C-alpha positions as CSV (number, residue, x, y, z in Angstrom):
1,M,-16.0,-24.7,-31.6
2,S,-14.0,-22.2,-29.8
3,V,-15.2,-18.8,-28.1
4,V,-12.7,-15.9,-28.3
5,L,-13.5,-13.3,-25.8
6,R,-12.0,-10.1,-26.8
7,T,-11.5,-7.4,-24.3
8,V,-11.9,-3.7,-25.8
9,V,-9.6,-1.2,-23.9
10,V,-10.6,3.2,-24.4
11,V,-7.2,4.7,-23.8
12,R,-7.3,7.7,-22.9
13,P,-5.2,10.6,-25.0
14,L,-3.2,10.6,-21.7
15,P,-0.3,12.3,-21.3
16,F,-1.2,15.0,-23.6
17,A,0.7,16.3,-27.2
18,D,0.7,19.7,-25.5
19,P,-0.8,20.3,-22.4
20,G,-0.6,24.3,-23.2
21,T,0.8,27.5,-21.6
22,P,-1.4,28.6,-18.5
23,P,-1.6,31.9,-16.7
24,L,0.4,32.2,-13.8
25,R,-0.8,35.2,-12.0
26,G,-2.3,33.0,-8.9
27,P,-3.3,29.7,-8.2
28,L,-6.8,30.5,-8.7
29,T,-6.0,31.2,-12.2
30,L,-4.3,28.1,-12.7
31,L,-7.4,26.4,-11.6
32,L,-9.4,28.4,-13.5
33,W,-7.2,27.6,-16.4
34,L,-7.7,24.3,-16.4
35,A,-11.5,24.1,-16.0
36,R,-11.3,25.8,-19.3
37,K,-9.1,22.8,-21.1
38,Q,-11.5,20.2,-19.9
39,I,-14.5,22.2,-19.9
40,R,-16.2,19.0,-22.3
41,V,-15.0,16.6,-19.7
42,L,-16.7,18.7,-17.0
43,L,-19.9,19.4,-18.1
44,V,-20.4,15.7,-19.0
45,A,-19.6,14.7,-15.1
46,V,-21.7,17.3,-14.0
47,F,-24.7,16.2,-16.3
48,F,-24.5,12.9,-15.1
49,G,-23.9,14.3,-11.6
50,V,-27.1,16.5,-11.4
51,V,-28.9,13.5,-13.1
52,G,-27.8,11.1,-10.3
53,F,-28.8,13.5,-7.4
54,T,-31.7,14.5,-8.9
55,C,-33.0,11.1,-9.0
56,S,-31.6,10.2,-5.5
57,A,-33.8,13.5,-4.4
58,F,-37.0,11.7,-5.9
59,Q,-36.8,8.5,-3.7
60,P,-38.4,10.0,-0.4
61,F,-41.0,11.6,-2.5
62,L,-41.8,8.3,-4.6
63,L,-41.7,6.5,-1.3
64,G,-43.9,9.3,0.3
65,K,-46.6,8.5,-2.6
66,I,-46.1,4.7,-1.7
67,I,-47.1,4.5,1.8
68,D,-50.1,7.4,1.3
69,S,-51.9,5.2,-1.8
70,A,-51.3,1.9,0.2
71,T,-52.4,3.3,3.5
72,D,-55.4,4.5,1.4
73,S,-56.6,1.9,-1.1
74,G,-53.9,-1.0,-0.5
75,L,-52.3,-2.4,-3.1
76,D,-54.3,-1.2,-5.9
77,R,-53.2,-0.1,-9.4
78,E,-51.9,3.5,-8.0
79,T,-49.6,1.6,-5.9
80,W,-47.7,-0.3,-8.2
81,T,-47.7,2.3,-11.0
82,W,-45.6,4.7,-8.0
83,A,-43.8,1.9,-7.1
84,G,-43.0,1.0,-10.9
85,V,-41.9,4.5,-11.2
86,M,-39.8,4.6,-8.4
87,V,-37.8,1.3,-9.6
88,A,-37.7,3.2,-13.0
89,V,-35.9,6.2,-11.3
90,G,-33.6,3.8,-9.5
91,L,-32.6,2.1,-12.4
92,V,-31.5,5.7,-13.8
93,W,-29.9,6.8,-10.5
94,I,-27.6,3.3,-10.7
95,T,-26.7,4.4,-14.5
96,A,-26.0,8.1,-14.2
97,N,-24.2,7.5,-11.1
98,A,-21.9,4.4,-13.0
99,I,-21.1,6.8,-15.9
100,G,-20.9,9.7,-13.7
101,H,-18.0,8.4,-11.4
102,R,-16.1,7.3,-14.8
103,W,-16.5,10.7,-15.9
104,D,-15.2,12.3,-12.5
105,I,-12.0,9.9,-12.7
106,T,-11.1,11.3,-16.1
107,A,-12.0,14.7,-15.1
108,W,-9.5,14.6,-12.0
109,M,-6.6,12.3,-14.5
110,H,-6.6,15.0,-16.9
111,A,-6.1,17.9,-14.7
112,A,-3.5,16.0,-12.4
113,F,-1.5,14.7,-15.4
114,R,-2.1,17.9,-17.8
115,T,-0.2,19.9,-14.8
116,S,2.2,17.2,-14.4
117,Q,3.2,17.9,-18.0
118,L,3.6,22.0,-17.0
119,V,5.9,21.1,-14.2
120,T,8.1,18.4,-15.6
121,R,8.3,20.6,-18.7
122,T,9.5,23.5,-16.8
123,V,11.8,21.6,-14.8
124,A,12.9,20.2,-18.2
125,R,13.4,23.7,-20.0
126,S,14.7,25.1,-17.0
127,G,17.8,24.1,-16.8
128,H,20.4,24.9,-13.6
129,N,17.6,27.7,-12.9
130,I,15.1,25.3,-11.2
131,T,17.7,24.9,-8.7
132,K,18.8,28.0,-8.3
133,E,14.8,29.3,-7.2
134,L,13.3,26.4,-5.6
135,P,14.4,23.8,-3.6
136,T,14.8,20.5,-4.6
137,G,12.2,18.8,-2.3
138,E,9.6,21.7,-3.7
139,V,9.9,20.0,-7.1
140,V,10.0,17.2,-5.9
141,S,6.4,17.2,-4.1
142,S,4.9,19.5,-6.6
143,V,5.0,16.5,-9.2
144,A,4.3,13.7,-6.6
145,N,1.9,15.9,-4.1
146,D,0.1,19.1,-6.0
147,T,-0.6,17.2,-9.0
148,M,-2.8,15.1,-7.6
149,R,-4.4,17.9,-4.8
150,I,-5.4,19.8,-7.7
151,G,-7.2,17.0,-9.7
152,E,-9.1,15.9,-7.1
153,V,-10.8,19.0,-7.5
154,F,-12.4,18.2,-10.5
155,G,-12.5,14.7,-9.7
156,I,-15.0,16.1,-6.9
157,A,-16.8,19.2,-8.7
158,A,-19.2,17.2,-10.6
159,Q,-21.0,15.8,-7.7
160,T,-20.5,18.8,-5.9
161,I,-22.2,20.9,-8.3
162,G,-24.9,17.7,-8.7
163,S,-25.7,17.8,-5.2
164,V,-25.8,22.1,-4.9
165,A,-28.9,21.9,-7.8
166,T,-30.3,19.4,-6.8
167,Y,-30.9,21.0,-3.4
168,G,-33.2,24.1,-4.7
169,I,-35.4,20.5,-6.2
170,V,-36.0,19.2,-2.8
171,V,-36.7,22.8,-0.8
172,V,-39.4,23.2,-3.7
173,L,-41.2,19.6,-3.2
174,M,-41.4,20.5,0.5
175,F,-42.7,23.7,0.6
176,D,-45.4,21.8,-1.7
177,Q,-46.2,19.5,1.5
178,S,-45.2,21.8,4.6
179,L,-44.1,25.5,4.7
180,R,-42.9,24.4,8.2
181,L,-40.7,22.0,8.0
182,G,-40.2,23.0,4.7
183,L,-38.3,26.8,5.8
184,V,-36.6,24.5,8.7
185,I,-34.8,22.5,6.2
186,A,-34.2,25.3,3.6
187,L,-32.7,27.6,6.3
188,G,-31.4,25.0,8.6
189,L,-29.1,23.1,6.6
190,P,-26.9,26.0,5.5
191,V,-26.4,26.8,8.8
192,V,-25.0,23.8,9.8
193,A,-22.9,24.6,6.5
194,A,-22.0,27.7,7.6
195,V,-20.6,26.4,11.5
196,L,-18.5,23.8,9.6
197,A,-17.0,26.0,7.0
198,L,-15.7,28.4,10.0
199,L,-12.7,25.3,10.4
200,V,-11.9,25.5,6.6
201,K,-9.5,28.4,7.4
202,P,-7.6,27.3,10.2
203,L,-7.3,24.0,8.5
204,Q,-6.1,25.7,5.6
205,R,-3.4,27.1,7.4
206,H,-2.5,23.8,9.1
207,Q,-2.2,22.2,5.2
208,K,-0.4,24.9,4.1
209,N,2.2,24.9,7.1
210,Q,2.3,20.5,7.2
211,R,3.3,21.4,2.5
212,D,6.1,23.7,3.8
213,A,7.6,21.6,6.0
214,Q,7.5,18.3,3.9
215,G,8.9,19.8,1.4
216,R,12.1,20.7,3.9
217,L,12.3,17.5,4.3
218,T,12.3,16.0,0.9
219,T,15.0,18.6,0.0
220,L,17.0,17.3,3.4
221,G,16.8,13.9,2.2
222,A,17.3,14.5,-1.6
223,D,20.7,16.5,-0.4
224,T,21.8,14.0,1.9
225,V,21.0,10.7,-0.3
226,S,23.1,12.7,-3.2
227,G,26.4,13.4,-0.7
228,L,26.1,10.2,1.2
229,R,29.6,8.7,-0.4
230,I,30.9,12.1,0.9
231,L,29.5,12.3,4.5
232,R,30.7,8.4,5.2
233,G,34.0,10.0,4.0
234,I,34.1,12.8,6.7
235,G,32.2,10.9,8.9
236,G,29.1,13.4,8.8
237,E,26.2,10.8,8.6
238,K,25.2,11.5,12.4
239,V,24.6,15.3,12.1
240,F,22.6,15.1,8.6
241,T,20.4,12.5,10.5
242,G,20.3,14.2,13.2
243,R,19.1,17.1,10.7
244,Y,16.6,15.1,9.1
245,Q,15.0,13.3,12.4
246,V,14.5,17.1,13.7
247,Q,12.4,18.2,10.4
248,S,10.5,15.2,10.4
249,Q,9.5,15.5,13.8
250,K,8.0,19.0,12.6
251,V,6.7,17.3,9.7
252,R,4.4,15.0,12.0
253,E,3.6,17.9,14.5
254,A,2.6,20.0,11.1
255,G,0.2,16.6,10.5
256,V,-0.7,16.5,13.9
257,A,-2.3,19.9,13.9
258,V,-4.1,19.1,10.7
259,A,-5.3,15.9,11.8
260,G,-7.0,17.9,14.8
261,T,-9.0,20.0,13.0
262,Q,-9.8,17.8,10.0
263,S,-11.1,15.6,13.4
264,V,-13.0,18.2,14.6
265,L,-14.2,18.7,11.2
266,D,-15.3,15.2,10.7
267,A,-17.5,14.9,14.0
268,L,-19.2,17.8,13.2
269,Q,-20.3,16.9,10.1
270,I,-21.4,13.6,11.6
271,L,-22.9,15.2,15.1
272,L,-24.6,18.3,13.4
273,P,-26.6,16.9,10.4
274,G,-27.7,14.2,13.3
275,L,-29.2,16.7,15.4
276,F,-30.7,18.4,12.6
277,I,-32.3,15.5,11.5
278,A,-33.4,14.4,14.5
279,L,-35.0,18.0,14.6
280,V,-36.9,17.4,11.4
281,V,-38.1,14.2,13.0
282,Y,-39.6,15.6,16.0
283,L,-41.4,18.4,13.8
284,G,-42.4,16.5,11.3
285,A,-44.2,13.7,13.8
286,A,-46.0,16.7,15.5
287,E,-47.3,17.3,12.2
288,A,-48.8,14.3,11.5
289,I,-50.4,13.8,14.7
290,A,-52.0,17.5,14.7
291,G,-52.9,15.6,10.9
292,R,-51.5,18.8,8.7
293,I,-49.6,16.0,6.7
294,T,-50.1,12.3,5.9
295,T,-47.9,9.2,6.9
296,G,-46.0,9.0,3.5
297,Q,-45.3,13.0,3.8
298,L,-43.6,12.5,7.5
299,V,-41.4,9.4,5.9
300,A,-40.5,12.0,2.6
301,F,-39.3,14.6,4.9
302,Y,-37.0,12.4,6.9
303,G,-35.9,10.9,3.6
304,Y,-35.5,14.5,2.8
305,A,-33.6,15.3,5.7
306,S,-31.0,12.8,5.6
307,F,-31.0,13.4,1.7
308,L,-30.0,16.8,1.9
309,S,-27.0,15.9,4.9
310,W,-25.3,14.2,1.6
311,P,-25.1,17.9,0.1
312,V,-23.9,19.5,3.2
313,H,-21.4,16.8,3.3
314,L,-19.9,17.4,-0.2
315,L,-20.3,20.8,0.4
316,V,-17.6,20.7,3.4
317,Q,-15.8,17.8,1.8
318,S,-15.2,20.1,-1.4
319,V,-14.2,23.2,0.8
320,N,-11.4,20.9,2.2
321,V,-10.3,19.5,-0.9
322,V,-10.5,23.2,-2.7
323,T,-8.6,24.4,0.4
324,K,-5.5,21.6,-0.4
325,A,-5.7,22.4,-4.2
326,H,-5.1,25.9,-3.4
327,V,-2.0,25.3,-1.3
328,A,-0.9,22.9,-4.3
329,A,-1.8,25.0,-6.9
330,G,0.2,27.6,-5.3
331,K,3.4,25.6,-5.2
332,V,2.8,24.8,-8.7
333,V,2.5,28.7,-9.6
334,K,6.0,29.0,-8.1
335,V,7.8,25.9,-10.2
336,L,5.8,27.0,-13.5
337,Q,6.8,30.7,-12.8
338,V,10.8,29.7,-13.3
339,V,12.4,31.3,-16.3
340,P,14.5,28.8,-18.2
341,A,18.0,29.4,-18.1
342,T,17.8,29.9,-22.0
343,G,14.6,32.0,-21.8
344,A,11.1,32.7,-22.0
345,E,10.9,34.3,-25.4
346,G,10.2,32.8,-28.5
347,P,12.6,32.5,-31.5
348,T,13.5,35.8,-33.0
349,A,15.4,34.9,-36.0
350,E,14.9,31.7,-38.5
351,M,16.6,29.0,-38.5
352,P,20.0,29.2,-41.0
353,P,20.0,26.0,-43.4
354,A,22.7,22.7,-42.5
355,G,25.7,23.3,-43.3
356,V,26.7,25.7,-41.8
357,P,29.7,26.6,-39.5
358,L,29.3,27.1,-35.5
359,V,31.2,29.8,-34.2
360,D,32.2,31.1,-30.8
361,E,32.7,34.8,-31.5
362,T,34.7,35.1,-28.3
363,T,37.8,33.2,-28.6
364,G,37.0,32.2,-32.7
365,V,36.7,28.7,-32.4
366,T,34.7,27.7,-35.7
367,L,33.4,24.2,-36.5
368,R,33.1,23.5,-40.1
369,P,30.5,21.0,-41.8
370,G,32.2,17.7,-42.1
371,R,35.2,18.2,-40.1
372,V,35.7,15.9,-36.6
373,V,38.2,19.0,-34.8
374,A,39.6,18.4,-31.3
375,L,39.3,21.8,-29.0
376,V,42.7,21.9,-26.8
377,S,43.8,24.4,-24.0
378,A,45.9,24.9,-21.5
379,D,43.1,25.6,-19.2
380,P,40.9,22.7,-19.3
381,D,38.1,24.8,-17.8
382,E,38.2,27.0,-20.8
383,S,37.6,25.0,-23.5
384,A,35.1,23.1,-21.4
385,Q,33.2,26.6,-21.2
386,V,33.3,26.8,-24.9
387,A,31.8,23.5,-25.7
388,I,29.1,24.5,-23.1
389,R,28.2,27.8,-24.8
390,M,27.9,26.1,-28.2
391,G,25.1,24.1,-26.7
392,R,23.2,27.2,-25.5
393,F,22.5,26.6,-21.8
394,D,22.1,29.7,-20.3
395,D,21.5,33.0,-21.9
396,E,22.1,35.7,-19.5
397,A,25.7,34.3,-18.9
398,E,26.6,34.0,-22.3
399,T,24.9,37.4,-23.4
400,G,28.8,38.5,-23.9
401,T,30.3,35.7,-25.2
402,P,27.6,34.8,-27.9
403,V,27.9,31.7,-30.6
404,T,26.8,31.9,-33.9
405,L,25.5,29.4,-36.3
406,G,26.0,30.8,-40.1
407,G,26.2,34.2,-38.6
408,V,22.9,34.1,-36.1
409,R,23.0,34.3,-32.6
410,L,22.2,31.2,-31.3
411,A,19.8,33.0,-28.2
412,D,17.6,34.3,-31.3
413,L,17.2,30.9,-32.6
414,D,14.0,28.4,-31.7
415,K,15.4,26.2,-28.9
416,Q,13.6,22.8,-30.0
417,E,15.3,22.8,-33.2
418,L,18.6,24.0,-31.7
419,R,18.4,21.0,-29.5
420,E,18.1,18.7,-32.3
421,R,20.4,20.0,-34.5
422,I,23.1,20.5,-32.0
423,V,24.1,18.4,-28.7
424,V,26.3,18.5,-26.3
425,A,27.8,15.5,-24.1
426,D,29.1,17.1,-20.8
427,A,32.0,15.6,-19.2
428,T,29.7,14.4,-16.2
429,P,27.5,11.5,-17.5
430,A,24.3,11.4,-15.7
431,L,22.0,8.2,-16.0
432,F,18.7,7.0,-15.1
433,S,17.3,3.8,-13.9
434,G,15.8,1.7,-16.9
435,R,16.5,-0.6,-19.4
436,L,19.5,0.2,-21.2
437,A,18.0,-0.1,-24.8
438,G,15.3,3.0,-23.5
439,E,18.5,4.6,-21.7
440,L,20.5,4.7,-25.0
441,D,18.1,5.8,-27.3
442,V,16.6,9.3,-26.3
443,R,15.1,10.1,-28.9
444,D,13.1,6.7,-29.6
445,S,14.8,6.4,-33.4
446,A,16.9,3.7,-33.3
447,N,16.8,-0.1,-33.7
448,A,18.6,-3.0,-31.6
449,E,21.2,-3.2,-34.6
450,A,22.1,0.5,-33.6
451,L,22.1,0.3,-30.5
452,L,24.3,-2.4,-30.5
453,R,26.9,-0.2,-33.2
454,A,26.8,2.7,-31.1
455,M,27.9,0.1,-27.7
456,H,30.5,-0.9,-30.1
457,V,32.1,2.1,-31.1
458,A,31.8,3.1,-27.6
459,D,34.0,0.0,-26.4
460,A,30.9,-0.7,-24.0
461,H,30.9,-4.6,-24.7
462,D,31.1,-5.0,-21.0
463,V,28.5,-3.4,-20.0
464,L,26.5,-5.5,-22.0
465,D,27.9,-8.6,-20.8
466,S,27.1,-7.2,-17.3
467,L,23.6,-7.5,-17.6
468,P,21.7,-10.2,-17.6
469,D,19.7,-9.5,-20.1
470,G,22.2,-7.6,-22.3
471,I,20.7,-4.0,-24.2
472,E,17.1,-5.1,-22.4
473,G,19.1,-5.2,-19.4
474,E,18.0,-3.0,-16.7
475,I,20.4,-0.1,-15.2
476,P,19.9,1.0,-11.6
477,E,19.5,4.4,-10.4
478,K,22.9,6.9,-11.7
479,G,24.2,3.9,-12.9
480,R,25.4,2.4,-10.0
481,S,25.9,-1.4,-11.0
482,L,28.8,0.6,-13.3
483,S,32.1,2.0,-13.0
484,G,33.3,5.6,-13.8
485,G,34.2,4.4,-17.5
486,Q,31.4,2.4,-18.1
487,R,29.3,5.2,-17.2
488,Q,31.2,7.2,-19.2
489,R,31.1,4.9,-22.6
490,V,27.0,4.3,-22.4
491,A,26.5,8.1,-22.0
492,L,29.3,8.6,-25.6
493,A,27.1,5.9,-27.2
494,R,23.7,7.5,-26.3
495,A,25.5,10.9,-27.4
496,L,26.3,9.4,-30.8
497,L,22.7,7.8,-31.1
498,T,20.9,11.5,-31.5
499,D,23.1,11.7,-34.6
500,P,23.2,15.4,-34.9
501,E,24.0,17.4,-37.5
502,V,26.8,19.0,-34.6
503,L,28.2,17.1,-31.6
504,V,30.2,18.3,-28.6
505,L,32.1,15.6,-27.3
506,I,33.7,17.2,-23.6
507,E,36.4,14.8,-22.5
508,P,34.6,11.6,-23.5
509,T,37.4,9.3,-23.0
510,S,38.8,10.6,-19.3
511,A,37.7,7.8,-17.1
512,V,39.0,4.9,-19.6
513,D,42.4,3.1,-19.8
514,A,44.7,4.1,-22.8
515,H,43.7,0.7,-24.9
516,T,39.9,1.3,-24.5
517,E,40.9,5.4,-25.5
518,A,42.7,3.8,-28.8
519,R,39.9,2.2,-29.9
520,I,37.1,4.9,-29.5
521,A,39.1,7.2,-31.1
522,Q,39.6,5.1,-34.1
523,R,35.9,4.5,-34.5
524,L,34.4,7.6,-33.0
525,T,36.5,9.8,-36.1
526,D,34.9,7.1,-38.4
527,W,31.5,6.9,-36.9
528,R,31.3,11.2,-37.2
529,Q,33.5,11.1,-40.6
530,G,31.8,14.0,-42.7
531,R,29.2,15.0,-40.1
532,A,30.7,18.3,-37.8
533,T,31.7,17.7,-33.9
534,L,33.9,19.1,-31.8
535,I,36.5,17.1,-29.0
536,V,37.5,18.6,-26.2
537,T,40.0,17.0,-25.1
538,A,43.9,16.7,-24.7
539,S,44.1,13.0,-25.0
540,P,47.2,12.7,-27.6
541,L,45.7,9.1,-28.4
542,V,42.3,11.1,-29.7
543,L,44.4,14.2,-31.3
544,D,45.9,11.7,-33.6
545,H,42.9,10.5,-35.3
546,V,41.1,13.7,-35.8
547,D,40.8,16.0,-39.1
548,D,42.2,19.3,-37.1
549,V,43.0,20.4,-33.6
550,I,42.4,23.8,-32.3
551,F,44.8,25.4,-29.7
552,L,43.1,28.1,-27.6
553,D,45.0,29.8,-24.8
554,G,45.4,33.1,-23.4
555,G,41.0,32.8,-24.4
556,S,41.6,33.0,-28.0
557,V,42.4,30.9,-31.3
558,V,46.5,31.1,-31.1
559,T,46.7,28.0,-33.7
560,H,45.5,24.9,-35.3
561,G,46.6,22.1,-37.7
562,T,46.8,18.2,-37.6
563,H,48.1,16.8,-34.7
564,R,51.3,15.7,-36.6
565,E,52.0,18.8,-37.8
566,L,51.6,21.2,-34.5
567,L,54.1,18.4,-32.6
568,D,56.7,18.9,-36.1
569,L,56.7,22.1,-36.2
570,P,60.3,23.9,-35.4
571,T,60.1,26.9,-32.9
572,S,61.6,29.4,-35.7
573,A,59.1,28.8,-38.4
574,P,55.6,30.6,-37.9
575,G,53.4,29.9,-35.7
576,G,56.4,28.0,-33.7
577,R,56.0,29.1,-30.8
578,E,52.5,28.5,-30.1
579,A,53.0,25.1,-31.9
580,A,55.6,24.6,-28.8
581,R,52.9,25.6,-25.9
582,Y,50.7,23.3,-28.0
583,R,53.4,20.3,-27.2
584,K,53.8,21.7,-24.1
585,V,50.0,20.8,-22.6
586,V,49.6,17.7,-25.0
587,G,53.3,16.8,-23.4
588,R,51.7,17.2,-19.5
589,S,49.3,14.1,-21.1
590,M,51.8,12.3,-23.0
591,D,54.0,12.1,-19.4
592,E,50.8,11.2,-17.3
593,D,50.6,7.9,-19.6
594,D,54.4,7.3,-19.3
595,L,54.2,7.8,-15.8
596,D,51.2,5.3,-16.1
597,A,53.2,2.9,-18.0
598,E,56.4,3.1,-15.8
599,L,53.7,2.6,-12.6
600,D,52.4,-0.8,-14.4
601,E,55.7,-1.8,-15.2
602,L,56.9,-1.1,-11.6
603,L,54.0,-2.7,-9.9
604,G,54.7,-5.7,-12.0
605,A,58.0,-6.2,-11.0
606,T,57.1,-5.5,-7.4
607,N,54.7,-8.4,-7.9
608,A,57.2,-10.7,-9.6
609,G,59.7,-10.2,-6.8
610,N,57.3,-11.0,-4.1
611,T,56.5,-14.0,-5.7
612,N,60.2,-15.1,-6.1
613,A,61.2,-13.8,-2.5
614,G,58.2,-16.2,-1.3
615,T,59.4,-19.2,-3.7
616,N,62.7,-18.4,-2.0
617,A,61.3,-18.5,1.4
618,G,59.8,-21.5,1.0
619,T,62.8,-23.0,-0.2
620,T,65.0,-22.2,3.0
621,N,62.3,-22.8,5.1
622,A,62.3,-26.2,3.4
623,G,65.8,-26.9,3.9
624,E,66.0,-25.6,7.3
625,G,63.5,-28.2,8.2
626,G,65.4,-30.6,6.3
627,K,68.4,-30.0,8.5
628,A,66.2,-30.2,12.0
């Protein structure tokens, strides 16, 4: 007989499918919006918080009743009844605290994850505007630290509300037993809390200074790491290390200032309630000696005073947490206020149907459905700019150079749907750490066979061979373990796997040798056959495989045709002069290829010469040795 143990795991709906759109008037509005978005979670957490604190507040009262009952009549039925009630209340207390803690953490995680999603969504959509508006360190700190600070508010909210609500219950119980002690406790603890609150303002100021200094340090560290190779090349490591050290000391000094104020606050949180409890015990003892309260009531009052120091501690802790969250929310709001480079407004036009041309109105470059086209320019930057405009990355910069899809400006269309239909692969590949399969399948829609086929088209078998687990292997940050050509081919495979309606590739084979480029060109055009594709290149090996070549000169299209047609067109024929300029541009690439071949041949001859020279030298030495 076998026993099967099954573990039931409750999966929370995190991250959210849609984190929402918060108001960005200030940090307080953001915090209130987050509270509204998870109001049900907060209400459940508050309910258990109130139940737990209420049970805790009744413990001194019940203990006093037990003592008085036992003093008056011994361990009779009434005494055992009060003891049973105390046990029952204790069980409810334990249960409420256990369940309430789970809901407290849920509230914390909901707020933190929602804020983190908002920040990452803004960063992903903002394009280069995020780095124009904010330092890198501010953005990194917002995701790494500020989101958790904001979540902490909601993690402690239920306990704070529960403790404050229970404070009223305890005051009523005390007034019912002794007006004098009730007044002392009811008025004394708010005074203690007010004294502690005086330290909150300087603490908030020190925390803000520390947060600003930490953001600048993170920015400096990120910049230094990203430019480390350049710094080593010019011998600038020591200078930047010194700058980092200076900023690190500023962060340390800011942290010491925070710790100094925090230590005083923590000490007073123990000292002041302790002194207050001592006062209550003294007054209660005097009342008991005078016969105005019973022994059980004296014990109960001591318990009340001890219990109420807990809400005071929670209240001060909550003020500290809210202070940090207010600073963090202010930083997050700054990130969320960054307007994306492609505009914050929604679509103003209906998306055109599939199979319509994509046109750069400024130059006349037209990409028609089902055609694999190459774009060649005398100025490589000019052709690259045309390609980038076709992806709609900066509405403001592209106002005077519009691109249309089926006659509709890209700036007027829905960005998300446009990203599905048009994909632009830049000349500088950006890779991330993680599984190679995950790096390739950015839309999470390809199977293993499709991944391997895309790697075959990009001629990236050597990348698979270099990883112990092949397609499931791990690549480090920015693909550092790969060569420049390997990174470019992985990026090409990734772009091909998106399988968009329109694919724009900027210099996809610039970092590979001629033999690899020829294989990629053939496979690439076969892969994209029948789908609109624009390849920005001047390589004859690629140009020879495309359906059409567009030649851009002086900011406009001057001619087009197949690569062979443009090479063979006489100068005297219509369009011949433009074809001649095309041949001159393409010829530079051909000359560079010939030069590379000559260099290879020269290096080969030199190596052979060195080998022969070494052989002859060995023979001569042998002969001389023989003579000797």
